[in-house]
N, C-alpha and C positions, 0 to 999 in steps of 0.2 A: 131348336135342339142343338144345332151346330154351335151357335153363339154360347149357349149355356155351358156346353162341354169346354169350349175354348177359353171361357172366362174362369174356369176352375184353376186352382193353383198349378203352376207349371210342374211337370214331372222332372224336367231337367232343363237348365238354361232359362231363358227369359219368357218363353211362351209355350203353349201347346200347339200341336199340329194334328191334322186329320186328313182323311181322304173322303171324297164323295164319289160314289159311282154315278155315271152320267150316260144318258142316251139321247139320240136325236129324237125329237117329238114325233117325227114322221120319217119313214124310210125314203120318202120322195123329196125331202128338202133338208138342208143342213143349216138352216137359219134359226132354228129354235132347239135348245137343249134343255133337258130336264135332269135335275139331280134326283136320284131315286133312293139313295141310301148313304148315310154318313157313318164313318168308322173312325173313332179317335185312335191315334197311334198308341200302341201299347208301350210299356217301359222298354221292352226288348228292341223296339224300333228306333229309339233315340240313341245318339252317338255323342261321346264327349269330345270327339275329334273335330278339327276344323276351326276356322277363325270367326265363324258366324256365332251370334248369341245362342243359336240352337242348331243342331245338326241331326241328321237322321240317316239310317242305313239305307242306301240306295237299293240294296238287295231286297229289303222288305218292301220298298215301293215297287220294284219289279214284280215281286210275288203278288202284290195287290193288283197290279195291272194284268197279270196273267189270270188271276181269279176273276177279275172283272170281265175280261175277254170271254171266259167260259160262260159268263152270264149275259153275253152280248152287250157289254157296257164298256165305257172308258172310265178314266178317273180324273179328278181334279184334286190337286194338293191344296189344302185349306188351312189358313191361319187367320188370326185376328189382330188388328191394331186397335188398341183401347183409346179411341177418341170418337167424337161424333162427326158426322159429315162424310163426304165421299172419301174413301180410302184409296191409296194407290200402293203399288209395290215399291219397297225400298230398293236401293242399288244391290244389296245382297240378295233380296228376293228375286230381282230380275236376273241376276247371275245364275241363281238356281233354276229359274224358269228357262233360261237359254241353254244351260249345260245339261240339265236333267229332264225337265218337262218336255221341251221341244223335241229332243231326240226320241223320247218315249212316245210322243204323239205320232211320230213318223212311222213307227213300227206297224201300227194297224190304224188306218184312217177311216175304218168303217164306224167307229164310235168316237165321240169327242173326248179329247184329253187336254187338260190345261191346269190353270191355277186360279184360285179364288181367294180374295182377301176381304174379310169382313171388317166393318167398323162397328161401333155400338148401335148404329141405326141405318147403315147402308152397306153396299158391297161393290166390288169391281172384280172383273175376271179377264183372263186372256185364254185363248184356245190356240193350241199348236196346229199349224197347217203347213203345207208344203212350202208356202212363201214366208214362213216365220210365225212369230207369236202375234196374234190379232186380238185387239181389245174388243170385248163383246159387252153388250148391255145386260144388266142383271135385274130381274124382277122377282120379288118374293110373292108367292101365291099362298094364301092362307090354306091350311089343310084342316080337315076335320078329324 
C-alpha cells in the first residue's frame, strides 16, 4: 500500500511523502517495531520552500506525531527511491533525518520514531534514539 501510494504522480516536487504510525512489538523490548498505519501527506502538508526537491510543513509532521502519541504510537517519515535493490537515504534525506526526525524522536521515546525509505523491492530505515540515528533492519510481512 505504501509503495503504491508513493509511486503515484508527485503532488509537488519530485516525489510523494507519507508517514507510518509505529509501535514496538512488545512493551518489554525495543528491538522489533511494527508499522500499523500509513498516511500519505495531503497537499496542504507540502511546501514550496527549501532547496530540496520536495519540502513539507514541519508543523504538519508535529501534528501527526502528536496524533500518533495519543494512539500510543510513533511515526516514520516515508518516501520512495524508484530503483530496485537496497535503498539508502540521500544526503538531503539524512539532513532531514538529523534536523527533524531525530529531535522529534527524542520528545517521546516510548514509541519508535524514524525514517523509512523504500525502493521498488526493498527498504531501509533509521530510528531516532538518544545516541543518534540508528539503522535498523526492515522486513515486510505479508498481510491478509
